[in-house]
C-alpha positions as a printed Julia matrix, in Angstrom:
112×3 Matrix{Float64}:
 43.17   84.73  79.7
 45.08   87.93  80.23
 44.32   91.59  79.53
 46.47   94.69  79.5
 45.68   97.68  81.63
 46.95  100.11  78.94
 48.03   99.8   75.28
 51.11   97.64  74.75
 53.68  100.41  74.24
 56.14  100.41  77.17
 57.89  103.54  75.84
 54.68  105.53  76.27
 53.01  103.46  79.01
 55.8   102.11  81.25
 53.22  100.8   83.73
 51.85   98.3   81.19
 51.2    94.89  82.69
 49.18   91.77  82.02
 46.41   90.89  84.45
 44.86   87.44  84.69
 41.15   87.99  84.01
 39.88   84.44  83.45
 40.75   80.77  83.28
 39.42   78.86  80.3
 38.59   75.2   80.82
 37.7    72.98  77.9
 35.16   70.17  77.92
 36.8    68.54  74.9
 40.06   68.57  72.98
 41.07   71.91  71.54
 40.55   72.15  67.78
 42.15   75.02  65.88
 40.38   76.74  63.01
 40.95   79.59  60.61
 37.61   81.04  61.71
 38.75   81.11  65.34
 42.15   82.54  64.46
 41.05   85.13  61.91
 37.35   85.97  62.37
 36.25   85.33  65.96
 36.24   88.53  67.99
 34.74   89.49  71.33
 34.23   93.0   72.58
 32.48   93.67  75.87
 32.13   97.43  75.73
 32.43  100.0   73.02
 36.03  101.19  72.66
 34.95  104.83  72.34
 34.3   104.78  76.09
 38.01  104.11  76.63
 38.97  106.72  74.06
 36.91  109.37  75.86
 38.49  108.64  79.23
 41.97  107.96  77.79
 42.33  110.04  74.58
 45.97  109.0   74.04
 44.79  105.39  73.49
 43.06  106.37  70.24
 46.37  106.13  68.35
 46.48  102.41  69.23
 43.03  101.61  67.9
 42.84   99.86  64.54
 39.68  100.84  62.72
 38.22   98.29  60.31
 35.45   98.89  57.89
 32.66   96.32  58.32
 33.44   94.82  54.88
 37.11   94.34  55.88
 36.5    92.77  59.28
 35.78   89.36  57.74
 38.11   89.46  54.72
 35.4    90.69  52.38
 32.86   88.03  53.4
 29.42   89.61  53.3
 27.98   89.57  56.83
 24.22   90.05  57.21
 23.08   92.98  59.32
 22.12   92.23  62.91
 18.73   93.69  63.91
 18.72   97.06  65.65
 15.52   96.55  67.65
 16.38   95.17  71.14
 13.37   92.82  71.2
 14.32   91.38  67.81
 17.98   91.11  68.89
 17.01   89.01  71.9
 14.77   86.85  69.73
 17.65   86.26  67.29
 20.04   85.27  70.06
 17.47   82.92  71.65
 16.73   81.31  68.28
 20.42   80.81  67.43
 21.25   79.32  70.81
 18.23   77.0   70.6
 19.07   75.81  67.08
 22.87   76.04  66.82
 24.07   76.4   70.45
 25.82   79.56  69.24
 24.66   83.18  69.52
 26.85   84.08  66.51
 25.37   81.7   63.93
 24.09   84.65  61.88
 27.71   85.67  61.2
 28.19   82.33  59.45
 25.11   83.05  57.33
 23.04   80.38  59.09
 19.29   80.79  58.81
 18.03   82.55  61.92
 14.69   81.47  63.4
 13.94   84.11  66.06
 12.2    83.05  69.25
 10.06   85.9   70.57
């Protein structure tokens, strides 16, 4: 897995480069899916932190409305209370082996 150190615009950021940040090893054969290609998204920190420290990056940020992020599929709200959030994640991992089951509208059984 690779990541860029700056937005991919060599005309503006000539120092752009790809850095190896992880190796992904599979335990089974790779299976492609529309969900994985179109809906699966990971973000490890809020992008506004980058935009504060690097204001010129804001022009490269695509802003999606929540309703547009999943092609109009209604996504239930994730709890805002940290204790309830942890309970949701524990319950989803225990039942579905996936902390994102709520996105697929699976029934969540929180474990407090």
